[in-house]
N, C-alpha and C positions, 0 to 999 in steps of 0.2 A: 654560211651564205644562203644555202638552199632553204634552211629554216626561215630565214628572214624573208626570202622571196615568197615562200609558202604563206607566211603570216600576212604579207602585203596583199597577196591574191585573195586571201579570205576576207580581209578588210574591204578590198575593192568589190568583192562579190556582195558583201553585206550592204555597202553603199549603193551598189547597183539595184539591189532589191528594194532598198528604201526609196530610191529615185523612181523605180517602177511603181511602187505603191502610191507615191505622190502623184505620178502621172495619171494613174487610174482614178484616184480620188478627186483630183483637181481638174482633170480634163475629160477623161472618158465618161465618168458618171454624169457630170453636167451635160455632156453631149448627148447621152442617151435619154436623160430625163426631160425631154421636150416633146411638143406636139409633133408626131411623125410627118415626114414630107411625102408619104405615100398612102395617106388615109383614103380609103375607098370602101365605105361600109354602108349597108342598108339595114335599117331596123323597121319592124312592123308593129303596129298597134291596132287594137280593136276596141270598139266601144259603141256608143249610141248617140245619135244626133236627136236629142229629146225634143228640141224646138228649133225651127229656123223660119224666118220670114221668107215667103216666096215672092220675089220681086215681080215675076211675071203675073201672078195672080193679083198683086196690088195694082199693077198698071191697068188691068182689065176689070178691076173691081170685082173679081171673083172671090168674094168673101168666104165662100164655102171651102176654098182651097188656099186660104191665106197663109197657112203655116204647114211646113213639113213637120211631122211628129213621129217620134220613136223609130227613126230610120237606123238600122245597123250600118256601121261604117268600118272601113279598114283604112288605116293611115300608113303610108310608106314614107320613110325619112331617109334620104340618101345624102351622105356627107362625104365630101372629097377635099383633099388639099390641092389647090390649083397652082400655087406658087409659094416659094419660100425666099427669104432674104435674111440670112443670118438667124437672129432670134425672132423674126417676124414671119407670119404665114398668112396667105390669102386662102380662105376656106369658103366653099360653096355648100349651101344646104338647100335641097329641093324636097318639098313636102307635097304629097298628093293625097287627097281625101277621096275615097271611092265608096260607092253605094253597094247594096246587096248584089247588083248585077256585075260588079267589078269595074264599072265605068266611073270616070271622074264625076263628082257631083257638081252640077252647075252652081256657080256663085261662091264656091268654097276654095277654088283654085284661081288665084288672082293674076297669074301671068296673062299676057295678051291672048295666048291660045286657049286659056282656060283649063289647061291640063295640070299645071303645077303652081305652087307658090315658091318663089326662089328668094333666098337671102344670101348676101355676101358679107363676110366678116374679115376684118384685118385684125389679127390677134397676136399677142405675145406668146411665143411657143412654150415659155416656161410657166406662165400664170394662166394662160387661156383667156386673159382679159383683153378687151378691145383696145387697139392702139390706132393712131392716126393712119389714114389710108396711105400706104407706101407704093401703091400701084396706080395705073391710069384707069382702073375699073370704076366707073361711075356708080355702080350699084352698092358700093360700100357706104354706109351711113356713119359719118363722123360724129354724130350726136350720141352714139351708143357709148356706154361705159360698163365696167365690171365684167362679170362672166357673161358670155353670150352664146357659147356653143358647147360647153361642157366644163368639167372640173379638172384642175391641174394634176399632173403626175405628182404623187406625194401629197394628196389631199389631206388636210389637217383637221383636227377636232376643233373647229372654230366656225363662227358665222361668216358667211361670205355676202357679197352684194352682187345681184344679177340684174340684167337689163330686161325690162318689159317693153316690147315693141308696142303693145296695145296702149299702155299708159305713158310710153315715152319717158320713162324715169327708172332710176335704180330702185330695186326692191330688196329687202333683206332675205337671205337664204339661211335659215337657222339650222344649226347642228342639233339634231335630236338625240343621237346616241350611237353607240356601236351595237350592231344587231347581226345575228346569224340570219341571213336571208337567202332563200333559194340555194341553201347548202354551202354558202361561203360567208366569211366575215365581211360585213359592209359597214360604211358610215351612212346613217340615215339623215337626210336633210329635208326640210319643209319650207315652202314659200307660199304665202297666200295674201290676199288683199280683199278688203270690203269694197263695195262699189265705188269707183272713182271715174272721173270723166275719161271717156274713150278718146285717144289722141292719134292713133295710127291712121294716116290718110288712106292707105291701101284697104284697111278694114272698114273705115267709115264709108268708102266707096261702095261697099256691099249693101248699104242701107240708104233709103231716101233721106236727103238732107232737109227737105221741107215738104209739106203737103198742103193742098188747098183746104180751106175751112170746111167746105161741104163734104169733102172726103173724110176728114177727121170726125165730123158729126156722124157719118154713116159707119165709120170704122170703130169708134169708141165702144159701142155695145158688144162688138165681137172680141174685144180684148179682155173681157172678164173683169173689168174694173168695178169696184164697189159702187153702189147706188149713189152714195154721197159724193164720190169723185166725179161721177157722170154729171151730177147736178152742178158741181163746182165748175166743170168744164163748160157747161151750158152758159153759166154766168161769165166765165172768163173769155170764151172764144170771141165775142163781139169786140173785145178790147185789143185783140191781137192782130198783127198784120196778116195779110193774105197774099201769098201762102205763109203758113206758120213754120218758122225754122224749128228743127228738131235737134235734140241733144241725146247722147247715149252715154251709158256708164258700163264699166267692165269690172268683173270680179273673178277671182280664180283661187284654186287650192291645188298645189302641186306637191307630190312626194317623190324624192329621189333616193335610190339606194346605190351607193358608189363603192367600187373596190378601191380602197385608198392608195395602194402602192402605185397603181397605173392610172388612177382617175377615171377608170372605165365605168360608164353608167350601166349598171346591171339591170335595174328595174325602174319603172317610171309610171306614175299615174297622174292624171290631170282632170279637173272639173272646172270648166270655164263658162262664164255667162256674159253675154252682152245684152243690155236692156235699154229700151226706150224710156226716157224720163219724161213723164207726161202728167201734168196736173198734180205734181207732188208725189206721184206714184211711179213705180217702174214696171214695165211690161217686158218680159223676156222676148227678144227677137232672135236670140241664138243661145242655145245651151247644149253643150256636148261634154260627155265624159268618155275617157279612154284610158287604156293601160297597155303595157308591153305584152306581146304574145309570148306563150311558153317557148316557142322556137327562137324568138329574139333574145329572151333571157338566156337560153342555152348558148346561142351564138356569142353573146356578150361575155359569158363565162369562159368560153373557149378562146375568144380573142384576148382576154386578160391573162390567160394561164402562162403563156411563154414569156411575155414582157414582165410579168410579175416575178417569175422565177429568175430572170436575168437581173432585174433591178434589185431583188432581194440579195442575190449572189454578190453583186458589185457594191452593195451597201456594207457588207462585212469583210469581203475579200481584201480590199486595200489595207484595212487595219491589220489583217493577218500577215500580209506581205511586208508591211512596215515593221511589225513586231519581229518577224523572222529575220528581216534585213538588219534590224538594230542588234539582235542577239548575235548574228553571224559577225557583224562588224566588231562588236565587243569581244567576241571570241578571237577574232584575228588580232585585235589590239592586245589581248591577253597573251597570245602566242608570241607576239613581238617583244613584249615586256619580259616573258620568261626566257626568250633566247638572248635578250640583251644582258640579263643578270649573270649567266654563266660566262658570257664573253667579257664582261667587266671584271669578274673575279679572276679569269685567266690572265687578263692584261696586268692586274695588280700583282 
Protein backbone atom coordinates (compact mmCIF):
# COMPACT_ATOMS: atom_id res chain seq x y z
CA UNK A 1 0.00 0.00 0.00
CA UNK A 2 2.83 2.37 0.92
CA UNK A 3 4.49 1.69 -2.43
CA UNK A 4 1.29 2.49 -4.28
CA UNK A 5 0.88 5.78 -2.39
CA UNK A 6 4.50 6.64 -3.12
CA UNK A 7 4.00 5.99 -6.84
CA UNK A 8 0.85 8.10 -6.89
CA UNK A 9 2.71 10.94 -5.17
CA UNK A 10 5.49 10.76 -7.74
CA UNK A 11 2.95 10.84 -10.59
CA UNK A 12 1.18 13.78 -8.93
CA UNK A 13 4.49 15.62 -8.53
CA UNK A 14 5.30 15.03 -12.20
CA UNK A 15 1.89 16.30 -13.30
CA UNK A 16 2.31 19.31 -11.01
CA UNK A 17 5.63 20.14 -12.70
CA UNK A 18 4.02 19.75 -16.13
CA UNK A 19 1.21 22.10 -15.07
CA UNK A 20 3.77 24.60 -13.73
CA UNK A 21 5.67 24.49 -17.01
CA UNK A 22 2.49 25.12 -18.97
CA UNK A 23 1.54 28.04 -16.70
CA UNK A 24 4.97 29.61 -17.20
CA UNK A 25 4.92 29.05 -20.97
CA UNK A 26 1.32 29.98 -21.69
CA UNK A 27 0.71 32.70 -19.09
CA UNK A 28 3.85 34.07 -17.44
CA UNK A 29 6.00 34.44 -20.57
CA UNK A 30 3.27 36.23 -22.61
CA UNK A 31 2.61 38.46 -19.61
CA UNK A 32 6.28 39.47 -19.48
CA UNK A 33 6.71 39.93 -23.25
CA UNK A 34 4.74 43.18 -23.51
CA UNK A 35 5.44 46.91 -23.46
CA UNK A 36 6.02 47.64 -19.73
CA UNK A 37 3.50 49.67 -17.77
CA UNK A 38 6.27 51.68 -16.04
CA UNK A 39 8.37 52.97 -18.95
CA UNK A 40 10.09 56.26 -18.08
CA UNK A 41 13.23 56.66 -20.16
CA UNK A 42 15.16 59.54 -21.66
CA UNK A 43 17.54 59.19 -24.59
CA UNK A 44 19.86 61.87 -25.91
CA UNK A 45 21.02 62.52 -29.46
CA UNK A 46 23.52 64.96 -30.90
CA UNK A 47 23.97 66.28 -34.40
CA UNK A 48 23.92 69.28 -36.69
CA UNK A 49 21.14 71.50 -37.95
CA UNK A 50 22.73 72.07 -41.37
CA UNK A 51 19.97 74.34 -42.69
CA UNK A 52 16.77 75.85 -41.35
CA UNK A 53 14.65 78.68 -42.67
CA UNK A 54 14.50 81.55 -40.17
CA UNK A 55 10.83 82.67 -40.10
CA UNK A 56 11.66 85.88 -38.24
CA UNK A 57 14.20 86.90 -40.90
CA UNK A 58 11.68 86.09 -43.64
CA UNK A 59 9.05 88.33 -42.07
CA UNK A 60 11.44 91.28 -41.90
CA UNK A 61 13.03 90.46 -45.30
CA UNK A 62 16.39 90.13 -43.57
CA UNK A 63 17.82 88.05 -46.38
CA UNK A 64 21.30 88.08 -44.87
CA UNK A 65 20.01 85.96 -41.97
CA UNK A 66 17.44 83.98 -43.90
CA UNK A 67 18.83 80.59 -42.86
CA UNK A 68 20.34 79.05 -39.75
CA UNK A 69 23.40 77.08 -40.85
CA UNK A 70 25.56 74.40 -39.22
CA UNK A 71 24.13 74.76 -35.73
CA UNK A 72 25.15 72.00 -33.25
CA UNK A 73 22.06 70.49 -31.63
CA UNK A 74 21.20 68.16 -28.78
CA UNK A 75 17.89 66.28 -28.86
CA UNK A 76 16.25 64.89 -25.73
CA UNK A 77 13.61 62.16 -26.17
CA UNK A 78 11.52 61.32 -23.11
CA UNK A 79 9.13 58.34 -23.35
CA UNK A 80 6.64 57.34 -20.65
CA UNK A 81 3.77 54.89 -20.29
CA UNK A 82 0.80 56.97 -19.17
CA UNK A 83 -1.93 54.28 -18.95
CA UNK A 84 -2.55 50.62 -19.72
CA UNK A 85 -5.69 48.64 -20.44
CA UNK A 86 -4.93 44.95 -20.86
CA UNK A 87 -2.82 44.58 -24.00
CA UNK A 88 -3.10 48.28 -24.87
CA UNK A 89 -0.96 51.18 -23.63
CA UNK A 90 -1.08 54.96 -23.88
CA UNK A 91 2.45 56.24 -24.48
CA UNK A 92 3.71 59.81 -24.37
CA UNK A 93 6.80 60.99 -26.24
CA UNK A 94 8.30 64.43 -25.66
CA UNK A 95 11.11 65.68 -27.88
CA UNK A 96 13.15 68.79 -27.26
CA UNK A 97 15.74 70.22 -29.66
CA UNK A 98 18.34 72.45 -28.01
CA UNK A 99 21.03 74.66 -29.45
CA UNK A 100 24.67 75.13 -28.35
CA UNK A 101 23.57 77.26 -25.40
CA UNK A 102 21.38 74.47 -24.05
CA UNK A 103 18.18 76.41 -24.75
CA UNK A 104 15.26 75.11 -26.87
CA UNK A 105 15.62 76.19 -30.49
CA UNK A 106 12.81 78.48 -31.66
CA UNK A 107 10.62 76.94 -34.32
CA UNK A 108 11.70 73.35 -33.72
CA UNK A 109 9.60 72.61 -30.64
CA UNK A 110 5.98 72.83 -31.72
CA UNK A 111 4.01 72.76 -28.45
CA UNK A 112 2.27 75.97 -27.51
CA UNK A 113 5.02 76.97 -25.12
CA UNK A 114 7.66 76.23 -27.77
CA UNK A 115 9.63 74.01 -25.41
CA UNK A 116 8.74 70.52 -26.62
CA UNK A 117 7.11 68.56 -29.38
CA UNK A 118 4.71 66.05 -27.82
CA UNK A 119 3.30 62.90 -29.41
CA UNK A 120 0.69 60.53 -27.97
CA UNK A 121 0.39 56.91 -29.09
CA UNK A 122 -2.13 54.17 -28.39
CA UNK A 123 -0.25 50.93 -28.98
CA UNK A 124 -0.62 47.18 -28.81
CA UNK A 125 1.72 46.20 -25.97
CA UNK A 126 2.76 43.00 -27.78
CA UNK A 127 3.45 44.36 -31.26
CA UNK A 128 4.05 48.08 -30.41
CA UNK A 129 1.84 48.90 -33.40
CA UNK A 130 -0.71 51.69 -33.24
CA UNK A 131 -4.27 50.74 -32.23
CA UNK A 132 -7.48 52.74 -32.04
CA UNK A 133 -7.51 55.28 -29.25
CA UNK A 134 -8.92 53.59 -26.15
CA UNK A 135 -8.66 56.71 -23.96
CA UNK A 136 -10.22 60.17 -23.87
CA UNK A 137 -6.85 61.74 -24.80
CA UNK A 138 -7.46 63.87 -27.88
CA UNK A 139 -3.76 63.92 -28.73
CA UNK A 140 -3.80 60.36 -30.09
CA UNK A 141 -3.87 60.33 -33.88
CA UNK A 142 -6.04 57.45 -35.10
CA UNK A 143 -4.65 57.82 -38.62
CA UNK A 144 -1.38 56.22 -37.57
CA UNK A 145 -0.60 52.61 -38.37
CA UNK A 146 2.27 50.16 -37.91
CA UNK A 147 5.26 50.73 -35.62
CA UNK A 148 5.13 54.18 -34.02
CA UNK A 149 7.32 54.17 -30.92
CA UNK A 150 9.72 51.23 -31.11
CA UNK A 151 10.22 47.58 -31.94
CA UNK A 152 8.35 44.70 -30.27
CA UNK A 153 9.77 42.38 -27.64
CA UNK A 154 11.00 39.41 -29.62
CA UNK A 155 11.90 41.45 -32.72
CA UNK A 156 12.17 39.15 -35.72
CA UNK A 157 14.46 38.98 -38.76
CA UNK A 158 11.84 40.48 -41.05
CA UNK A 159 10.74 43.72 -42.64
CA UNK A 160 8.31 45.85 -40.64
CA UNK A 161 6.12 48.84 -41.50
CA UNK A 162 6.56 52.08 -39.58
CA UNK A 163 4.55 55.28 -39.54
CA UNK A 164 5.97 58.55 -40.85
CA UNK A 165 4.26 61.58 -39.34
CA UNK A 166 5.85 63.89 -41.92
CA UNK A 167 4.50 61.85 -44.83
CA UNK A 168 1.36 60.64 -43.00
CA UNK A 169 1.81 57.14 -44.39
CA UNK A 170 3.29 53.72 -43.67
CA UNK A 171 6.90 53.30 -44.74
CA UNK A 172 8.93 50.07 -45.02
CA UNK A 173 11.43 49.32 -42.25
CA UNK A 174 13.82 46.87 -43.88
CA UNK A 175 15.78 44.17 -42.05
CA UNK A 176 19.44 44.59 -43.01
CA UNK A 177 21.03 41.80 -40.99
CA UNK A 178 22.42 40.59 -37.68
CA UNK A 179 25.31 42.78 -36.55
CA UNK A 180 27.67 43.01 -33.60
CA UNK A 181 27.12 46.66 -32.71
CA UNK A 182 28.41 48.57 -29.70
CA UNK A 183 29.53 45.29 -28.14
CA UNK A 184 26.26 43.35 -28.38
CA UNK A 185 24.40 41.35 -31.02
CA UNK A 186 21.74 43.50 -32.71
CA UNK A 187 19.31 43.41 -35.59
CA UNK A 188 20.03 46.23 -38.02
CA UNK A 189 17.06 47.90 -39.73
CA UNK A 190 16.86 50.73 -42.25
CA UNK A 191 14.07 53.01 -43.43
CA UNK A 192 14.36 55.77 -46.04
CA UNK A 193 12.38 57.75 -48.58
CA UNK A 194 13.02 59.91 -51.62
CA UNK A 195 11.37 63.36 -51.52
CA UNK A 196 7.61 63.05 -51.15
CA UNK A 197 4.94 65.67 -50.31
CA UNK A 198 5.17 66.87 -46.71
CA UNK A 199 1.81 66.24 -44.99
CA UNK A 200 2.17 66.76 -41.24
CA UNK A 201 0.17 69.89 -40.28
CA UNK A 202 2.37 70.60 -37.24
CA UNK A 203 5.53 70.57 -39.35
CA UNK A 204 3.98 72.51 -42.22
CA UNK A 205 3.12 75.22 -39.70
CA UNK A 206 6.87 75.81 -39.27
CA UNK A 207 7.08 77.18 -42.83
CA UNK A 208 5.15 79.85 -44.80
CA UNK A 209 2.24 78.42 -46.75
CA UNK A 210 2.30 81.22 -49.31
CA UNK A 211 4.43 84.22 -50.23
CA UNK A 212 3.75 87.45 -52.17
CA UNK A 213 5.15 87.51 -55.68
CA UNK A 214 7.44 90.45 -55.01
CA UNK A 215 8.94 88.66 -52.01
CA UNK A 216 9.63 85.53 -54.08
CA UNK A 217 11.22 87.72 -56.75
CA UNK A 218 13.61 89.12 -54.15
CA UNK A 219 14.05 85.80 -52.41
CA UNK A 220 14.79 83.59 -55.42
CA UNK A 221 18.38 84.81 -56.01
CA UNK A 222 19.18 84.08 -52.33
CA UNK A 223 18.18 80.42 -52.67
CA UNK A 224 21.05 79.38 -54.87
CA UNK A 225 18.82 78.34 -57.76
CA UNK A 226 20.42 77.76 -61.18
CA UNK A 227 20.23 80.64 -63.66
CA UNK A 228 17.86 78.71 -65.94
CA UNK A 229 15.47 78.11 -63.02
CA UNK A 230 15.51 81.82 -62.14
CA UNK A 231 14.69 82.63 -65.76
CA UNK A 232 11.88 80.10 -65.70
CA UNK A 233 10.50 81.64 -62.53
CA UNK A 234 10.54 85.10 -64.10
CA UNK A 235 8.40 83.73 -66.93
CA UNK A 236 6.15 81.70 -64.64
CA UNK A 237 5.46 84.21 -61.85
CA UNK A 238 3.11 86.51 -63.82
CA UNK A 239 0.81 83.54 -64.44
CA UNK A 240 0.55 82.55 -60.78
CA UNK A 241 -1.86 83.89 -58.16
CA UNK A 242 -0.70 86.43 -55.62
CA UNK A 243 0.22 85.34 -53.00
CA UNK A 244 1.76 82.16 -54.43
CA UNK A 245 0.90 78.94 -52.54
CA UNK A 246 3.98 76.93 -51.55
CA UNK A 247 4.50 73.19 -51.31
CA UNK A 248 7.13 71.17 -49.49
CA UNK A 249 8.66 67.71 -49.73
CA UNK A 250 10.26 65.46 -47.13
CA UNK A 251 13.00 62.83 -47.38
CA UNK A 252 14.88 60.86 -44.77
CA UNK A 253 17.27 57.99 -44.07
CA UNK A 254 17.15 56.23 -40.69
CA UNK A 255 19.24 53.40 -39.25
CA UNK A 256 18.18 51.32 -36.23
CA UNK A 257 20.16 48.81 -34.18
CA UNK A 258 17.82 46.75 -31.99
CA UNK A 259 18.49 44.21 -29.24
CA UNK A 260 16.02 41.60 -30.52
CA UNK A 261 15.01 39.78 -27.31
CA UNK A 262 13.80 42.97 -25.62
CA UNK A 263 13.14 45.13 -28.69
CA UNK A 264 15.36 47.78 -27.06
CA UNK A 265 16.65 50.42 -29.48
CA UNK A 266 20.40 50.45 -28.82
CA UNK A 267 21.58 52.93 -31.46
CA UNK A 268 19.86 55.23 -33.93
CA UNK A 269 20.89 57.68 -36.65
CA UNK A 270 18.76 59.94 -38.84
CA UNK A 271 19.27 62.28 -41.78
CA UNK A 272 16.13 64.24 -42.66
CA UNK A 273 15.37 67.03 -45.12
CA UNK A 274 12.35 69.24 -45.72
CA UNK A 275 12.52 71.24 -48.91
CA UNK A 276 10.54 73.93 -50.70
CA UNK A 277 9.43 72.81 -54.16
CA UNK A 278 9.82 75.82 -56.43
CA UNK A 279 9.93 76.01 -60.20
CA UNK A 280 10.64 72.32 -60.58
CA UNK A 281 13.56 72.60 -58.16
CA UNK A 282 13.79 71.88 -54.44
CA UNK A 283 15.41 74.20 -51.94
CA UNK A 284 16.27 72.88 -48.50
CA UNK A 285 14.46 74.77 -45.76
CA UNK A 286 15.38 72.21 -43.09
CA UNK A 287 18.16 69.64 -42.96
CA UNK A 288 19.32 67.91 -39.78
CA UNK A 289 21.46 64.88 -39.03
CA UNK A 290 21.77 63.30 -35.59
CA UNK A 291 22.69 60.11 -33.76
CA UNK A 292 22.50 58.62 -30.27
CA UNK A 293 25.13 59.79 -27.81
CA UNK A 294 27.62 57.33 -26.33
CA UNK A 295 25.92 57.70 -22.95
CA UNK A 296 22.49 56.90 -24.41
CA UNK A 297 23.89 53.80 -26.10
CA UNK A 298 25.38 52.68 -22.78
CA UNK A 299 22.07 53.39 -21.00
CA UNK A 300 20.12 51.39 -23.59
CA UNK A 301 22.48 48.43 -23.19
CA UNK A 302 22.07 48.57 -19.40
CA UNK A 303 18.29 48.85 -19.68
CA UNK A 304 18.19 45.78 -21.94
CA UNK A 305 20.46 43.59 -19.80
CA UNK A 306 18.09 42.42 -17.03
CA UNK A 307 14.93 42.04 -19.17
CA UNK A 308 16.95 40.09 -21.75
CA UNK A 309 18.30 37.75 -19.06
CA UNK A 310 14.78 37.09 -17.72
CA UNK A 311 13.21 36.68 -21.15
CA UNK A 312 15.98 34.32 -22.24
CA UNK A 313 15.58 32.34 -19.00
CA UNK A 314 11.82 31.97 -19.39
CA UNK A 315 12.23 31.02 -23.03
CA UNK A 316 13.85 27.67 -22.18
CA UNK A 317 12.89 27.15 -18.52
CA UNK A 318 9.27 26.04 -19.21
CA UNK A 319 10.52 23.32 -21.55
CA UNK A 320 12.92 22.06 -18.88
CA UNK A 321 10.15 22.00 -16.26
CA UNK A 322 7.78 20.27 -18.69
CA UNK A 323 10.46 17.69 -19.55
CA UNK A 324 11.34 17.01 -15.91
CA UNK A 325 7.65 16.81 -15.00
CA UNK A 326 6.96 14.32 -17.79
CA UNK A 327 9.91 12.16 -16.74
CA UNK A 328 8.85 12.22 -13.07
CA UNK A 329 5.26 11.32 -14.00
CA UNK A 330 6.47 8.46 -16.19
CA UNK A 331 8.72 7.32 -13.35
CA UNK A 332 5.79 7.32 -10.94
CA UNK A 333 3.67 5.39 -13.43
CA UNK A 334 6.47 2.84 -13.82
CA UNK A 335 6.63 2.48 -10.02
CA UNK A 336 2.89 1.79 -9.88
CA UNK A 337 3.17 -0.84 -12.62
CA UNK A 338 6.11 -2.53 -10.86
CA UNK A 339 4.16 -2.63 -7.59
CA UNK A 340 1.05 -3.96 -9.33
CA UNK A 341 2.90 -6.91 -10.88
CA UNK A 342 4.11 -8.50 -7.56
CA UNK A 343 0.66 -7.89 -6.07
CA UNK A 344 -1.01 -9.69 -9.00
CA UNK A 345 1.47 -12.57 -8.73
CA UNK A 346 0.80 -12.96 -4.98
CA UNK A 347 -2.96 -12.96 -5.53
CA UNK A 348 -2.66 -15.74 -8.12
